[in-house]
N, C-alpha and C positions, 0 to 999 in steps of 0.2 A: 504494500500500500504506500503510495507516494504522497508526500505532503508538499504543497507549494508554499514557500516562504518568501514574502516580499520584504526586501531590505528597505529600511527607513533611512532617508537622507537626514543628516544632522541639521538641526534648526540653525539658521544664521545667528551669529552673535550679535546682540544689540549694539548699536552705535555707542562708542565711548566706553564699552566694557570688553575687556579682552581684546582680541584682534589687533590689527595694526592700523586702524583708522582713527582719525581724530587726534586730539591732544594726548590722550592716554597711550595711544600707539606710539607716538613720537617719544613720549617719556620712557616707555618700555624699551624702545630701541636704544635710547641714550644710556639707560641703566645697563642693558646687556653689553653695549659697546664699552662702557666704562669698566665693567667686570673683566672683560677679555683683555683690556689694555690698561689695567690699573697702574702698572709701573709708568707707562707713558703719560697718562693724564693726571696721576696723583699729585705730582709736584706742581703742575700748572694750576690745578685747583687750589693747592696750598698757597702758591704765589698770589693768586687772585684774592684769596681771603686775607692774606697779610697786607696787601696793598689797600684793600677796603678798610681793614681795621685801623691802620695807621692814618689813612686819609681822614677817617672820621675823628680819630683821636687827636690829630694835629689841626683840626678845622680846615682841612684842605691844603695845608702847607706842603705836604709830601708831594702833591701833584702839581705844584707850581712849576712853570717852564724852567725857571732858573734852578730849582732843586733837582729836576729830572736831568738837566745838563750836568749838574755837579755829581749826580749819581754815576753817570757814565765816566766822568773824569776820575772820580775817587776809586772806582773799582776796576779800572781798565787793566791794571797790571795783574790783579788777582784772576780776572777772567782769562787773560793770556796764559797764565800758569795753569789754570784749571783745564784748558784744552789739552795741553801736553800731559797733565797728570791723569786725565781720563784715559788717554791711550796707554799710559803705563799701567794703570789699574786693570784695564780690559785685558792686557797681556799677562795679568797675574802677578804683577810686581808692585813695588811702592818706591817712592823717591823722597827721602827726607832732606836732601841737600839743596833743594831749589831755592829756599830762602837765603841761605848763605851764598849760593852761586849768584843769585840776583844782586846781593850786596857787593860781591867780589867784582863782577863785571861793571857795575856802576862805579866802583873805585878805580878800576883800570881806565874806564872811559874818562873819568875826571882827571886823572893824571895825564892822559894823552892830550885832552882838549884844553885843560886849564893850565897845567904846568908846562906842557911842551908845545902849546899852540897848534896842535894838529887840526887840520880841517875836519869838521864834524862828520861829513859823509864818510870819509875814509876811516875815521875812528869808529863809527858805527859798524862798518863792515868788519873791521878787525875784532871788535867786541863780539859780534855775532859768531865769527869764526872761533874765537876763544871759548865761547859758550858751547859751541858744537864739539870742540876738542875735549872740553871737560866732560860733557855728556858721553862722548865716545870712549873716553878713558874708563869711566864707570861702567859703561855698557860692555867693554871688553872683559873686565873682571867678573861681571855677572854672567854674561853669555858664554864666554869661552873658558873661564877658569872655574865656573860653577859656584862662586861665592854668593850667598843669598843677598838679594837686593837691599834688604833691611840693613845688613852689616856694611855693605859697600857704601851706601848713601849716608849712613850714619857717620862713617869715617869721612866722607866728603863734606858733610855738614860742618864738622870740626875743622877740617883742612881749609875750606874756603873762608870760613869765618876768621881763622887765624891769618890767612893771606890778606884778607881785607884790612885787618888791623895793621899789618906790615906795610902795605902799599900806602895807606892814608896816614901812617905814623900816629894813629890815635886822634887825628884831627878831621874836621869837616872841610871838604874841598869844593869850591864853587867860585863864581857862577858859571853855568854852562852857556855855550853860544846860543844866540837868540833863535837861530834856525831849528835847533834841536828842541828848544823850549816850545816853539810853535807846534811841533809835532805832538808833544805831550799835552799842552794846554790850549793850543790854538783851535780855531774854527774854520770851516770852509769859507772861501771868499764870497762876497755878495756879487751877484750878476743879475743882469736884466732890469726891467722897470721896477719902480717902487710899488709893491703890493701889500705892504705892512707885514709880509712874511719873507722868510729867507727862501728865495726862489730855487736855488740849487738843492737845498734840503728837500723841498717839495718834490722836485724832479726825481731825486734819489729815492724818496719814500715811495712814490708811485712806481718806480722801476722795481723796487723790492717787492711791492704788492703783486705786480705782474709776474715776477719770477716765482714767488711762492705759489700763486694759483696754478701756473703752468707746471711747476714741479710736482704739486700734489696730484694733479690730473695725470701726469706722466707716470708717477709712481703707482697710482691706482691701476692704470691700464697695464703696466708691466706685471703687477701682481695677478691681474685677471688672466693675462696671457699664460702665466705659469700655473694657473689653477690654484693660486694661493687664496686664503681667506681674506676678504676685504670688509671694512666696516659697512654697515647699511648705508644706502644712498643719502637718506635724510641726516644721519649722523655725520657722514662725510661732508655734506654741504654745510652743516652747522659748524663743523670744525673750521672750514674755510672762512666762513663769515666771521667767526671769532678771531682767527688769525689776522684777517684783513682789518677788522676793527681795532685790534691791538696795535698793529703797525701804523695804521692811519692816525690813531690817537697820539702815539709817541712822535710821529712825524710832525703833526701840527703843533705839539708842545715845543719841540726843538726849533721849528721854523718860526715860532712866535717870539723866540728869545734871540740868540746869536747864531742859530743854525746848528748843523751837526758838527760835533767835535771831530778833528782830524783822526784822533785815536779810535773813534767809532768806525771810521772807514777801514782802518787797519784790522780791527776786530771782525768786521764784516767779511773781509777777504779771507781771514783765517778760518772763520766758521764755515764759509762756503767751500773753501779749498779742502780743509780737513774732513768736512762732512761728506764731500764727494769721494775722497780717498777711502774713507771708512765704509761707505755704502757700495761703491762700484769698483774700486781698484783691487788688484790681487793682493797687494800688501795689506790692505785693510781687512780683507777676509782672513788672511793669515794671522793677523793680530788677534781677531776674535777666536780663531781656531786654537792657537797655543794657550790662550787664557781659558777657553772653555773645556778643552780636553787635550792636554799636551801629548799623551801617548798616541792618541788617535791621529793628531796632527802630524806627528813624526811618521807614522805608518802611511799617511797620505802623501808624504813627500815634502812637507813644509820644512823649510830650512829655519828651524826655530832659533838657532843661535844668531843667525844673520838678522832675523826679524827683531829679536830682543835688542841686539846691538843698535839697530836703526831707531828703535823706539826711544832709547836713552840718549842717543845723539840728538834726536829731534827735541827731547825734553830739555837738553842743555841749551840748544839754540833759542827755544822759546823763553827759557829762564833769562838768557842774555837780553832778549828783546824786552822782557818785563823789567829787568834791571835798569835799562836805559830809559824806559818810559817813566819809571818811578823816580830815578835821579833827576831827570829833566823836569818832572812835574814840581819837585821841591827845590829845583835849581841848585842842588848840592849833593855830593856823595858823603854819606855818613858811615862810620864804623858800626853803628847800630841799625843800619837799614836792613830790611828784609826779615826782621824778627817775626817768627810765627807765620811767615808767608806760606811755608810748606803745609802747615796745618789748615790754613784757610783754603788752599787749593785742594787738599785731600777732602776736607769737609764739603766743599762745593761739588766735588765729583760724586761723593756718596749721596748727598742730598739730591743730586741730579739724576740718580738712578743707577750708579755703578754698584757692582756686587763685590763683596769681599773675596769670593771664590774666583773672580775674573770671568772674562768672556761675555760680559753684559755691560751696556752703557752706550751713550751716543754723545757726539760733540755738542749738539744742541742741549742735551741734558746737563752737561757741565756748565753751560752758560746759564741755564735756568737755575741751577744750584747756586752759582755765584751771584746771580741777581737776588735770589732769596736772602742770602747772607747780607748783600749790600743794602737791600731794603730794610732788613732788620736793624743793621747798624745805624743807618740814616734815620729811620723812624724812631728808634730809641734815643738817639741824640736829640732829635727835635722835641721829644716829650720830656727830656731831662733825666732819663734813666742813667744811673751811674755805671762806670766801666766795670765795676765788680759784678753787678747784676746782669750786665750785657754778656759777660763771659758765661754766667750760669745759664742764661736763656739760650745762647747759641749752642752750648753743650747739650741741653735738653732737646733742641731741634735736631742736632746731629744724631743723638741716640734714638729719637723717634723715627728718623728717616731710615736708619739701619735696621731698627726693629721692624718697621713696616716691610722692608725688603725680606727679612727672614720670615715674617708671617706670610707674606705673599708667596714665597717659594714653597713653604710647607702646605699652603692651601692648594697650590697648583699640583704639588706632588701627591696630595691625597685625592 
């Protein structure tokens, strides 16, 4: 005896409940996307909350155009160091010497330019080469002799701090040539008609917005071509709108003051260049490989010693650049320069998404981490928080960032 069974089709979900329609659907897409990309979006959300908190706490002083410009100038050298430190940490190492190396290169530059009247462009080139040589020396001991990076760079920290004292003879040396001061403290020149805004800064801002939009669509298309998971379309468009709004806001603030600082242009070139290398170049993939799984990377033919050597050479050159920017900003080289710079750079990297185990992190994440620290410092200064409590708060922020990373990895693993 046969029985006919008629399948019932499910009733449509009411609008606004479940489903992907309406505001609730967009909200659910956002939540799901955030969960899958918690490491990527977590610090951006934290940065936004910190900015809002201090903007309210300081009655809007934090977001004044002059203060935004000062934020860039005050944190430029830490952001430069953070880029190099992020690569070192991704490769599974650490560098404790960058603060002392920053001071040492600034001291050598001061002796060359102030005491010996060397032309500042030539002195800058020599100082960058000196930084690269110092990084290469440490990289040789780490990569080819197998000495742990902690020990080598700890020795380097003591060595370069002592050499700084020797070169400066315990005194402050300055002033630096005006050309170098303009690189560290100067702004882009004004061009075009009077519009009450800095025209060149506006053009650069619009160019950055166009680049971001094109790059985001390009990356999404490449991920789809390789059948990789991509965020939902609505979340993707919301991300682009947020990025464009953020860049446009900063552009208008800078353009309404003196324009974009020259050092911001240098930072932009570094972020774009190193970001491209880490995403698309072979050396970038190898850095991720040796930090994520060194035995597997070796079996895959990655020349881990060469990669490690180049990572530390690069860190030395960026430390030299940061040292010149710092010395020129304060118009003098001091024996006490660079104190705790290595800790600020390491903190920026971990706050920006680096992992203690290596193999994880982005150049943009290092910048976000550095900006978080910079906004914290600036905001706390504006509201009159003492330096003692500032150290406590920054320590708690770093601990929270690393704790979040550990929690996130355990959650993904489970």
